[in-house]
C-alpha positions as CSV (number, residue, x, y, z in Angstrom):
1,M,45.1,64.9,45.4
2,D,44.1,62.5,42.7
3,N,44.7,59.5,45.0
4,Y,42.3,60.9,47.5
5,V,39.6,61.5,44.9
6,I,40.1,58.0,43.4
7,K,39.8,56.2,46.7
8,E,36.5,58.2,47.4
9,L,35.2,57.2,43.9
10,K,36.1,53.6,44.4
11,R,34.3,53.6,47.7
12,K,31.1,55.2,46.2
13,Y,31.1,53.1,43.0
14,D,31.3,49.3,42.8
15,L,33.6,48.7,39.8
16,T,32.3,45.2,39.5
17,K,28.8,46.4,38.7
18,D,28.0,47.5,35.1
19,E,25.6,50.2,36.3
20,D,28.1,51.7,38.7
21,V,30.8,51.7,36.1
22,L,28.7,53.5,33.5
23,A,27.5,56.1,36.1
24,L,31.1,56.8,37.1
25,Y,32.2,57.0,33.5
26,A,29.4,59.5,32.9
27,K,30.7,61.6,35.9
28,L,34.2,61.6,34.8
29,Q,33.2,62.6,31.2
30,S,31.2,65.5,32.7
31,G,34.2,66.9,34.3
32,E,32.7,66.8,37.7
33,Y,35.9,65.4,39.0
34,D,39.4,66.9,38.1
35,L,41.8,64.0,37.7
36,S,44.5,65.7,35.6
37,G,47.5,64.1,37.3
38,T,49.2,60.9,36.3
39,E,47.2,58.6,38.6
40,G,43.9,60.4,37.7
41,R,44.5,59.8,33.9
42,R,45.4,56.2,34.7
43,F,42.2,55.7,36.7
44,D,40.2,57.6,33.9
45,D,41.6,55.2,31.4
46,E,40.8,52.1,33.6
47,V,37.2,53.3,34.1
48,Y,37.0,53.9,30.3
49,E,38.0,50.4,29.6
50,L,35.6,48.9,32.2
51,A,32.8,51.2,30.8
52,T,33.3,49.7,27.3
53,V,32.9,46.2,28.5
54,S,30.1,47.1,30.8
55,Y,28.1,48.8,27.9
56,T,28.5,45.8,25.7
57,H,27.5,43.5,28.4
58,L,24.4,45.3,29.2
59,R,23.4,45.7,25.6
60,A,23.9,41.9,25.1
61,H,21.3,41.3,27.9
62,E,18.9,43.6,26.3
63,T,18.8,41.9,23.0
64,R,18.1,38.5,24.4
């Protein structure tokens, strides 16, 4: 089940775009998607790491 949801999320959100990463991270944190399996937790961790970098990147542009 997780793999199907992950595939759909990757289709919907472009993980190379900071805004999409942060939007997906917010959705995952809200509990809208249940990714409780091993693959789901791994994907959640991946998105968390991307979100940290994306947030820092966007903040750096705001302060210039």
